[in-house]
C-alpha positions in Angstrom: 12.7 15.8 -2.9 12.7 12.8 -5.1 13.9 13.3 -8.6 11.6 10.5 -9.9 14.3 8.7 -11.7 15.9 5.3 -11.5 18.5 6.6 -9.0 15.8 7.1 -6.4 14.7 3.4 -6.6 15.4 1.4 -3.5 15.4 -2.4 -3.2 12.5 -3.9 -1.1 13.5 -6.3 1.6 13.0 -9.9 0.7 11.6 -11.1 -2.7 8.3 -11.1 -4.4 6.3 -13.4 -6.6 3.7 -12.4 -9.2 1.2 -14.4 -11.2 0.2 -13.4 -14.8 -3.3 -11.9 -15.0 -3.7 -11.1 -11.3 -3.1 -7.8 -9.4 -1.8 -9.4 -6.2 1.9 -9.4 -5.3 3.2 -11.8 -2.6 6.3 -11.2 -0.5 8.8 -13.7 1.0 12.0 -13.6 3.0 11.1 -11.0 5.6 9.3 -8.4 3.4 7.9 -5.5 5.4 5.4 -3.9 2.9 3.5 -2.1 5.7 6.7 -0.2 6.5 8.2 0.1 3.0 5.2 0.8 0.7 2.1 3.0 0.4 -0.6 3.5 -2.1 0.7 5.6 -5.0 4.3 4.3 -4.9 5.7 2.6 -8.0 7.4 -0.8 -7.9 9.6 -2.4 -10.6 9.3 -6.2 -10.8 11.2 -8.0 -13.6 11.7 -4.8 -15.6 7.9 -4.1 -15.4 6.7 -1.0 -13.5 3.4 -1.1 -11.5 1.7 1.4 -9.2 0.8 0.2 -5.7 -3.0 0.3 -5.1 -3.3 -1.1 -1.6 -0.9 -2.6 1.0 -2.7 -5.5 2.6 0.0 -6.7 5.0 3.7 -7.1 5.3 3.6 -10.0 2.8 0.9 -8.8 0.3 0.0 -5.8 -1.8 -2.2 -5.0 -4.8 -1.2 -3.1 -7.9 -3.5 -1.0 -10.0 -3.4 -3.3 -13.1 -2.7 -7.0 -13.6 0.8 -8.4 -13.8 2.2 -9.0 -17.2 4.5 -11.9 -16.3 4.9 -14.8 -13.8 7.8 -14.0 -11.5 9.0 -16.2 -8.7 11.1 -14.9 -5.8 12.6 -11.9 -7.6 13.9 -8.6 -6.2 11.5 -5.6 -6.4 12.5 -2.0 -6.4 10.3 0.9 -5.2 10.1 4.4 -6.4 8.6 6.5 -3.6 5.9 9.0 -4.3 6.3 12.6 -3.1 5.9 13.1 0.6 3.0 15.1 1.9 
């Protein structure tokens, strides 16, 4: 079972780009969001933590609130929610 701490965070494949004031995250460099993310997971992008709302494809997902910064091609880390 996950301990829900930073030690449980894993790096997502590829990089992501965010735009301030939107809730869409775009992936680059071979991202596989369909395989790596699900609604309810938390992602950390440029030291900001967001909850995943919906995974659209391997290269796009939505978060539950708008991004607080512009970030281009940065690593993202995922904190997985509990397994059902």
